[in-house]
C-alpha positions as CSV (number, residue, x, y, z in Angstrom):
1,M,4.0,-31.0,-16.9
2,A,0.8,-29.1,-17.3
3,V,-0.3,-25.9,-15.1
4,R,-2.9,-27.2,-12.6
5,I,-5.7,-25.1,-12.0
6,A,-8.4,-25.7,-9.2
7,I,-12.2,-25.1,-9.4
8,V,-13.7,-24.9,-5.9
9,D,-17.3,-25.0,-6.8
10,T,-20.3,-27.8,-7.4
11,G,-17.7,-30.5,-8.9
12,V,-17.2,-30.9,-12.6
13,N,-19.0,-33.1,-15.3
14,R,-16.2,-34.7,-17.1
15,S,-18.6,-35.9,-19.6
16,H,-19.5,-32.4,-20.9
17,P,-18.7,-32.1,-24.5
18,W,-16.9,-28.9,-24.1
19,L,-14.4,-30.9,-21.6
20,Q,-13.9,-34.0,-23.7
21,D,-10.1,-33.3,-24.4
22,C,-9.4,-32.0,-20.8
23,E,-7.4,-33.8,-18.3
24,I,-9.5,-33.3,-14.9
25,E,-9.2,-35.0,-11.4
26,G,-10.6,-34.0,-8.3
27,I,-12.1,-34.3,-4.7
28,S,-15.3,-33.8,-3.0
29,V,-15.0,-31.9,0.4
30,T,-18.6,-31.6,1.9
31,G,-20.1,-31.3,5.4
32,D,-19.6,-28.9,8.6
33,A,-16.6,-28.7,10.6
34,A,-17.6,-31.4,13.0
35,E,-18.3,-33.7,10.2
36,M,-15.9,-32.9,7.1
37,C,-15.8,-35.6,4.7
38,C,-13.3,-35.8,1.8
39,S,-13.7,-38.1,-1.1
40,S,-13.0,-38.9,-4.7
41,G,-16.3,-38.4,-6.3
42,F,-16.7,-34.6,-7.7
43,D,-19.6,-35.1,-10.3
44,D,-21.7,-31.9,-10.8
45,E,-25.4,-32.0,-10.5
46,V,-25.8,-28.3,-10.4
47,N,-23.4,-27.4,-13.6
48,H,-22.0,-24.3,-12.3
49,G,-18.7,-25.5,-11.7
50,T,-18.9,-27.4,-15.0
51,V,-19.3,-24.2,-16.7
52,V,-16.5,-22.6,-15.0
53,A,-14.2,-25.5,-15.8
54,A,-15.4,-25.0,-19.5
55,V,-14.5,-21.1,-19.6
56,I,-11.0,-22.0,-17.9
57,H,-10.3,-24.7,-20.4
58,A,-11.4,-22.5,-23.3
59,F,-8.8,-20.0,-22.4
60,C,-6.1,-22.3,-20.8
61,P,-6.5,-25.5,-23.0
62,N,-3.3,-27.0,-21.9
63,A,-4.0,-26.8,-18.3
64,A,-4.9,-29.6,-16.1
65,L,-8.1,-29.2,-14.0
66,Y,-8.6,-30.1,-10.6
67,A,-12.2,-30.0,-9.3
68,V,-13.1,-29.5,-5.5
69,R,-16.9,-29.9,-5.0
70,V,-17.8,-27.9,-1.8
71,T,-21.4,-28.4,-2.2
72,G,-24.1,-31.0,-1.9
73,R,-26.0,-32.5,-4.7
74,R,-28.8,-29.9,-4.7
75,E,-27.8,-26.1,-4.6
76,D,-31.3,-25.4,-3.6
77,S,-31.3,-27.1,-0.3
78,P,-29.6,-24.9,2.7
79,S,-28.1,-27.7,4.3
80,E,-26.4,-28.6,0.8
81,L,-24.7,-25.1,0.4
82,A,-21.3,-24.7,0.8
83,T,-19.6,-23.7,4.2
84,E,-16.6,-21.5,5.0
85,E,-14.9,-24.6,6.6
86,A,-15.4,-26.6,3.5
87,V,-13.9,-23.9,1.2
88,A,-11.0,-23.6,3.7
89,V,-10.3,-27.2,3.6
90,A,-10.8,-27.4,-0.3
91,I,-8.0,-24.5,-0.5
92,Q,-5.8,-26.5,1.9
93,R,-6.2,-29.4,-0.1
94,C,-5.2,-27.7,-3.3
95,R,-2.2,-26.3,-1.4
96,D,-1.1,-29.7,-0.4
97,A,-1.6,-31.0,-3.8
98,G,0.8,-28.4,-5.1
99,I,-1.5,-26.3,-7.0
100,R,-0.7,-22.8,-7.5
101,I,-4.0,-21.3,-9.1
102,V,-7.3,-21.7,-7.3
103,N,-10.6,-20.3,-8.5
104,V,-13.2,-20.0,-5.8
105,S,-16.7,-19.7,-7.0
106,Y,-18.2,-18.9,-3.5
107,S,-18.8,-15.9,-1.6
108,F,-19.8,-15.4,2.1
109,Q,-21.5,-12.1,3.2
110,R,-19.0,-12.0,6.2
111,T,-16.5,-14.4,7.7
112,R,-17.8,-16.4,10.9
113,S,-14.3,-17.4,11.9
114,D,-10.7,-16.9,11.1
115,V,-10.3,-20.4,9.5
116,L,-11.1,-19.1,6.0
117,A,-9.0,-16.0,6.3
118,Q,-6.0,-18.0,8.0
119,T,-6.0,-20.4,5.1
120,C,-6.1,-17.8,2.5
121,R,-3.2,-16.2,4.0
122,R,-1.1,-19.4,4.3
123,A,-2.1,-20.1,0.7
124,R,-0.8,-16.6,-0.4
125,D,2.2,-16.8,1.4
126,D,3.0,-19.9,-0.2
127,G,2.7,-18.3,-3.7
128,M,-0.7,-19.5,-4.4
129,V,-3.1,-17.4,-6.5
130,I,-6.9,-17.5,-5.4
131,V,-9.3,-15.9,-7.9
132,A,-12.5,-15.6,-5.7
133,A,-16.0,-14.2,-6.4
134,Y,-16.2,-10.7,-4.9
135,T,-20.1,-10.2,-4.6
136,N,-23.1,-12.1,-5.8
137,G,-25.6,-9.0,-6.1
138,D,-25.8,-6.1,-4.0
139,I,-24.4,-7.5,-0.9
140,G,-21.1,-5.5,-1.0
141,P,-17.7,-6.9,-0.3
142,A,-17.9,-10.7,0.1
143,Y,-15.4,-13.2,1.5
144,P,-12.8,-14.7,0.7
145,A,-12.3,-12.1,-1.9
146,G,-12.7,-9.2,0.4
147,L,-10.3,-10.4,3.0
148,P,-7.7,-7.9,3.9
149,M,-4.2,-9.3,2.4
């Protein structure tokens, strides 16, 4: 069985030429805490997640990728940006699926709730490795990478 690596990002375009020989499955987790929606569609219209997937595939060609789209279709729309709640649900879904390595391409300037921190701690306690963006410019430590573990 291949190692499964999750990519929590804008989704993945399975038809991208760099990913033609890659095993990819996934889900979409979007919305706020009150209206969280999980579905099977994870197509990437922004291409950030696709590029991340291609880099991971280049270095780990035998890994099976699990795409988790946590943002809407348009990255430039504030209502379509990822939320902490969506990232927490995404990590939990990866944990439930038995995935041990998760790349989180999002960072938040500060945490508004303990949900993301608690989810990351539970994942760590279960032996998951979460690779997360630490900053995006000069905003200082960002979360979840900046969470005390």
